[in-house]
N, C-alpha and C positions, 0 to 999 in steps of 0.2 A: 560077520554080520548076518542077522536073521534074515529069513525070506520075507517077513512081514515089513522089516525096516527097509528092505530092499525095494519093495513095492512101493513104500511111501517115498522113498528116494527118488524113484522114477517118476512118481506123481508130481513132485515138487520141481523136479527138473523140467517136466513138459510145461508145468504152470508158468514158470519163469520164462522159459523160451517163448511162450505164446504171448505172455504179458509185455515183455521188453523185446521189440523188434531189434535186430542187429544190423539194420541198413538203413536208418535214418538219414535221409538227404533231401526231402522235399519239405517245403512249408506246409502241406497238407498234413504231413505225419506230425507236425508239432502239436497240433490240436488235440490228439490222441495221447499225448504224454502227460504224466503226473507233473505237478508243479515242481516237485523236487529235482526234477531234469531240465528246468527252463530258467534261463538267466534273468535276474532282476536287477535294475530294470532292463526292459527289454532291449536285446542287442541284436540288431538285424544281421549283423556280420557273423557274429558268434552267439547264437541263440542257446545252443545246449549247455547245460550246467553239469558239473560232476564235483562232488565233494569227498575227498579220500578219508582214510581212518584217522589222520591227524587233524582234520578240519580244514584242510587247504582246499579253496574252491578254483575250479578251473573252466574256462568257457571254450567251446568248440564250435567250428564252423559246420554247416551242412555238408560242404564238399571240401574236405581237407586237400584232396589231389590237387585241386586247381586253386586252393587258397594260399597253401604253404608248402605241401609235399612235393610239388614238381620242383622247388628250388633245392630241396634236399636231395632229389633224384639227379638233378643236374650236377651238384656237387659230386655224387657218388659216381657218376659217369665219367666226369673228367679226372677225378681222382684215380679211378681205375685205369683209365687211359694213360695217365701220366706214370702210374706206379710200373705198369707193365711193359709200357714203351722202354723204360730204363732197365726193368729187371730182366729182360729177355736180351739185352744188347751189352751188359756190363762186361761180361767174360770176354766178348770180341773186343770191345773197346779197349780194355786194359791191356790186352795182348797185341795191339797194333793191327787188327784186321781191318779196321775203318781208316786208319791214318798211320802209315809205317814211319812217319816222319815226327809225329807228335802223339805220344802216348806214355803209359806208365811203365812200359818195357818190362812187363811181368810175364813170367812163364804161365802156361796153361794152368799148371797145379796152383800158383800163387794166386792167379785171378779166380780160379774156382773156389779157393779156400776163402778168399776175401768176401766174396758173393755168398756163401754159405754162412760165413759169420754175420753178414749183414741181415740175412734172413732170419737167422736165430734171434738177433735182437729184436726184429720186427715182430716175432712170434711171441716174444717174452714180455714185451711192453703192455699187451692188452690187460694184464693183471693190474698195472698201475692205471691205465686208463679207465678201466671199471670201477676201480676204487675211487679215482677222482670225481668221476661222474655221479656215482651213487652216494657218496659221503661228504663231498666238499663243494665242488664247482657246479654240478649239474651238467646236463648233456650239452647244451648250447655253448657254455663257456669252455667245456673241455674240447669241443670240436675246434673251437677258435684257437686255444691253446696249441692244439696238434698241427693245425694248418699254418698259422700266422707265425708262431714262434719257432717251429721245428721245420714242417714240411717244405713251406715256400723257401726258407733260407737253404735248406738242403739242395732244392732243385737247383737253386740259383748258383751255388757253388760247384755243383757238378756241371751245369751248363757252362760256366766260366772256365772250368778246367779245360776246356776243348781247345782254347786258344793260347798261345804263348803270352808271357807277362800278365797272367790273369791273377797272380797272387804277389803282391808287393814287388812287381817288376821283375820277378824271376823269369830267366829265359830258358829254364828246363822245368820238366813236369814236376809239380810239387805233390809228391806221393803221400807225404804227411797230412797235407791240407786236404787232399782228396779223401783220405780215410776218415777224416773228422766229418765230412759230408756223408760219406757212404756208411759208416758204422755209427754215427751219432744222430745228426740232424734228420736225415732221411728216413731210417727205420722207426726212430722214435715217433716221428711224425705220422707215419703211416699206422703204426701200431695203435696209437691213441685214437686216431680217427676211426679206424676200423672196430674198435671195442665199443664204439657209442653211436655211430651214425645210423645204423639200422634200428635201434631201440628209439632213438631220437624221432625218426620217422614215424614209428608205430605209436608212438604217444601222442601223435597230433590227431588221433582219432579218438572218440569217446569210447571209454573201455567197456562199455554196457551197450550203448545205443548204436555204436557202429563197429561192433566186434567182427561182423563177418566181412567189413571193409578192410580190416586189418589183414585178413588173409589175402585179399586182392593186392594190398599194398606189398606184401613180400613178394608176390609173383612178379609185379612190376620191378620191385627192387632188385631181384636177382636176375631178371632180363637186362637190366641196365647194367648190373655188374659184368656180365657176359659180353654185352655190346661194347662196353668200354674197353675190357680187356682184349677182345678180338681186334678191335679197331687199333689199339696200342701196338698189338703184336704185328700187325700189318704195315701201319704207317711208318713208324719209328725205325724199324730195320731198313725199310726201303729208302727211306730219306737219308738215312745214315751213310748208305753206300756213296751219295753225292757230297753231302756235308754233315758231318757229326755235330758241328756247332749249330746248325739249323735244327737238326734232329732232336738236340737236348735242350733247345730253347723253347721248341713247341709245348713240352709238358709244363714248363714253368709258366709260361704266358696263358695256356688254357686253365691251369689250377687258379691262377691269380684272378682270371675272369670268373670261375666257378665260385671262389671265395667272396669276390665282391657281390656277386647276386645273392649268395647266402646270407651277407651281412645286411644286404639291402631289404631282405625280408624279416629282419629281427623282430618287428612289432607283431608280426603274424604269427609266431610260433607258440605253442604251448610248452610253458617251461616248467616242467616238475621240480618242486622243491627237493633239494637232496636231503638225504636223511642220515645222520651221523651214526656211528657205530653204538654209541650209547643209547640213541633214541631207538635204534632197531633192537637193541637188547630190551629196553624197556617196553617196547611195543610187544615183544615175544612174551614177557612176563604178564603183560596186561590182558593178553589173549588166553591165559590160563594154560600155557604149554608148560608141561612138567620140566623141572630143572633137570632131570636125570636124562631128559631127551636129547640134550646137547651132546652127551657122549654117544649116544646112539647115532645121531647125525655125523658125528666125527668118523665113527666106524663106517658109516654108510659112504661118506665122502672118500675115504680111503679105498673103499672097494671099487667104487666107480673110477677112481684115479687108476687103479690097477688094471680095470678093463680097458681103459682108454690106452694103456701102455701096450696092449696087444696089437696096435695098429703101426708101432714104431717101425717094424721091419719093411711093412709096405711103403711107408713114408720115407724110408731111407731110398727106397727106389724111386719114389716121386721127386725126391730132392736133386736127382741127377738131370732133371729137365733143363735148368738153367746153368748147369755147370758141366758135367761129363759129357752131356750129349751135346752141348755146343762145342765141347773140344773136338768130339769126333765129327760133328757136322762142320766144322770149319776147313776141313781137309777134303769135303766132298763137292761136287760140282753144283752150282746153283741152278735150279731148274728154271727154264726160260730165261737165264741170265740174271734173275733177280730175287727168286724166291730161295731163301737160305734157311739154315736150321732155326734161328730166332722166330721165323714166320710159322713154323710148323706147330708151334704151341697152339694155334687156333684149332688144330685137329683134336687136342686135348679138350678143349671147350666143347667142341662140337660131339666129341665122344661121350662126354658127361651128359649132354642134353638128350641125345639120341639113345644112348643106353639106359638113362633113366627113364625116358618115355617108354621104351620097349618093355622094361623090367615093371614098371608100375601100372602099365596098361594091360600087359599081356601075361607076363610071367607070374607075378604075385596073385592076380586075379585067378589064374588057371590053378595055381598050387591051393588057393583058398577054397575053390570049388571042391577040391578033393581032401579038405580038412588038413592040410600040409602047411606048416609054418616053419620056414627057415630059421633055425636058432641063430643067436647074435655070433656064436663061435663059428659056426658054418660060413655066415657072411664074411665074417673077417679072413676066414680061410680062402674064399672064393676070391676075395679083393686081392689077397696076398699072392694067390696063384696067377692071377692076371698080371700082377706086378712081376712075377717072376717070368712070366712069358715075354713081358716087355724087355726085360735084361736078357733073356735068351736070345730074343731077336737081335739086340744089340751086338751080341757075341757073333751072330752070324754075319751081320754088317761088318764087323771087325774083320772077319776072315774074307769077306768080299772085297774090302779096301785093299788088304794086303795082296789078295791073289790078283786083282786087277793091276795094281802097281808093278808087282813082279812080272806080269805078262806083257803089258805095254808102257808102263810108266804112266798111265792116265788115272784120273780120277773116277770115282762112281757118282751117280746121281744122288743128290740129297734126298730125294723122295724116299729112297730105301729106308730112311728113318721113320716114316710116317707110321708103320705099324706099332712102333714102340709107344708113341704118343696116344695112339687109339686105344691100345691095351691098358695103359696106365689110366687114361680117362675112364674106361669101363671098370677097372678097378676100383676107382673112387667111390662109385655108386654103392659098392658093398661093404667097403672098408670105411672111408671118412664119413660118409652120410649116416651109416648105422651108429658110428661112434658118437657123432653128434646127438643123435636121437636117444642114445643111452645116457649120455653126459647130462642132458636135460630132464629126462624122464625118471630116471632111477637115483637122482641126487636129492638131498633134502631141500625143502623149500627155501631155507635161508642161506643155502650154498650153491645155488645153480649157478650164479654168475661165476664163481671161484671154479666149479666144476667145468662149465663151458670153456672159461680162460685156460684151465689146465689141459682140456682136450685139444684146444688150439696149440698149446705148448707141445703136445704129443705129435701134432701133425707137422709143424715147422719148426719148433724150437730143439727138441732132443734129437730129431733126426739129422738136422743140419749140424748140430755140435758134434754128434757121432761121426757124420761125414767129414767134418773138418779133421778129427783125429785120424780117420782112415786115410784122408789124403796125405797127411804127414807120414803115415807108416808105409804107404805105398808110393812115395814121391819118386823113387828111382824108376818106376815103371813108366813115368810121364817125361823120360828124358830120352834124347837120341844117343847114337854111339859115342858122341863127344861129351856126353854128361850135360848137354844143355836142356834146358826145360822149355825152350821154344820150339814147340812142335806144331806150329800152325801150317807148316808147308808139309804136303804129303810125303816127300822124301824123308823128313825127320820123323814124321808120325810113323812110317813104315819100319823105322829103326827102334821106335820105342815098344813098350810091352803093355800097353793100355789093355789089351786082352785079358792080362791076368787080374786087372782091377775089376772088370766086368765078372770074372769067375768068381771073385770074393763076394761081389754084390749079389750073385745068384744064390750063392750058399747062404747068406744072410736072410733073404727073402724066403727061400725054400723052407729055412728054419722057422720063420714066421707061420708058414703053412702048417707046418707039422705041430707045432705048439698049439695053434687054434684048433686042431682036429683032435687033439687029446680029449678022450671022454672025461677026465677029471677037470679038465679046463671048461669044458661045455656045461657040466653039472654045476660047477661053481658060478659060472655067469648066470646060469638059469636061477640059482639060488639068490643071487644079488638082486636080479629083477623081480623076483618073487616077493622078496623082503620090502622091496621099494613099493610094489603095489599094496602090500598089507599095510604099510606105514602110511601111505597115502590115505587109506580108509581111516586109520586110527587118529591121525594127527592133525588133518586139516580143520582149521576153525569152522564153527557152524555158520552158515549163511544167515544174514538178517535181511531179507528182500523187503523193499519199501512197497507200499500198496499202490496199485493203479485202479482206475475204474473198473477194468476187466477182472482184476484179481478181487475186488471187494464184491463184484457181482457173483463170482465163482464161490466166495465165502459164504454169501447169503444163501446161494442154492445148496450149498452142502450142509448148512445148519451152523456150523462153527469152524474156526479156522484153528487147527490144531498144530502146534508146534512140531516140526520134524526134527529128529535127533540128527546127526552129523552131516557131514561132507555132501555138498551138493553134486559134485562131478565124481566122487570117489569110485563108484561102480564103473563108469564109463572109462576112466582112467586105468583101473585094474583090468578091465577087458583089453585095453589098448596095449598095456605091457604084455598081457598073455598072448594076444592074437597078433599083435605086429601091425604094421601098415606098410605102404609102399615107400620106396626111397625118395628123398627129397631131391627134386629135380633142379639143382642149381649147384653152382661151384661152391664146394666147401673147402677147397684147397687154396694154397699159396695166396692167402689173404684175398682171394677173389670174393669170400664170404666173410661176414663179421662173426665176431665171437657173440653168441647169443647171451643176453642178460635178462634176468627175470625183472619184470616190472613190479614195483611195490604195491601193495594192495592199499 
């Protein structure tokens, strides 16, 4: 782009920013808006109007947070509480740690494999959820489908499994029925909900007049995610020590309440009309996008998918938190008598928040002042290195467990596991957060939903599938001297060779560090980002801003209103890709954050 066009682009961007405020929330601001943005007839509750490219009109309230968004945040809060309350206790429940007389009687490896498979399903389903919401059902109906048809029945079946005679009067634990809930209803429900709920919340805001409020929504949204996740990791494991039935009934009841509130607010939501695949294709042609651009988009999407694959080694390490870390922690002494391994996942969440704050507030600005930008490959390598340190610490804990048992026959304190969770959380800032950023910014406009979904698949789908295969290959290392896979007692654990499994994990994550540090890999990632920046300048449709009193006055003062050629925000987007920004300070892992989907224009 020529320098003259860049100057014109900057002027137009500045003009639009001045003309259209991004925080319209008071009646006084309405009088300053053009008629195109006002609902007719006058609507006191939803006075703002937006008409999309297909001619669909939507009305918006002045304060979406208190009008409808708070109901969506309640749903997200209690859904995350429910998910994490179960997610971090499944391995212990299936092996009998909570009730020796009533459980699935699974070995540690069988339980870990089942949890990994369930997680893999949950991370694969967002592809389906995004497609349903974008092309067929819309966001609201898709959320109802996920919660009412899948999520709640799954929670009910899991809670019912904690008591005898829960399935057709059977007096023994029905493993097959339990697998239906753990591998079908529950993960499909959470996968569908997580692919939609964040976008549905953001769509409650006017895309032009409340654009700055959308950013505030996401801050609140991810705060809610962390509060729900931390609360679930604290409450459910503690209650499970006294009664697993009560512990697993709580998530079902709370989510039922949340869904009831969500349905209660049905008339308050902005429900964007879904756009079919054919309509999307027609819209692309109508905007004059060249037909051969599709092939370039496909190539670009494949490149972005390959970049996302680079974080798989780190996420294999992360996938051990609800599985192998639980197996190790089960033979360790609870801190203060009630803080156990499932509770320690809160350290992961805290580490993400603290590390993200430190890196974005101090580290990145310090580097920026010296014109230093960490390349994406370097960030991936740093994240993988922190993951490797987490596994290395687990190896040291293994040595401590064996040494203490050989010396005194006693157990070590579970807090010795804490550094592993903290290191994993810090690694997420560089690996997972960066991958989300690349998946969204470097993917073609019409493939951002699939790019983000594939990135989520690389975070939890592929790593858990690989971990499942790894468990099978290393199964003998999780057996005591008698060949039993039940190693939840320290005596049996000391006879197993779990340490060998951690050595293999360490090798995988170190391999990830090495690959991301290769100069050729770094250059290739940079070329992908560079092409994305150039494509954003060349391919984004020209904006057609509507006039406002302020813009018309500026037009009179300048003598004429000359059309400006391309892309309103192309230059700033290109700078964004070239210079980078701080990490996203919120949970991107383990379904604590949703897969991002691009909003339709």
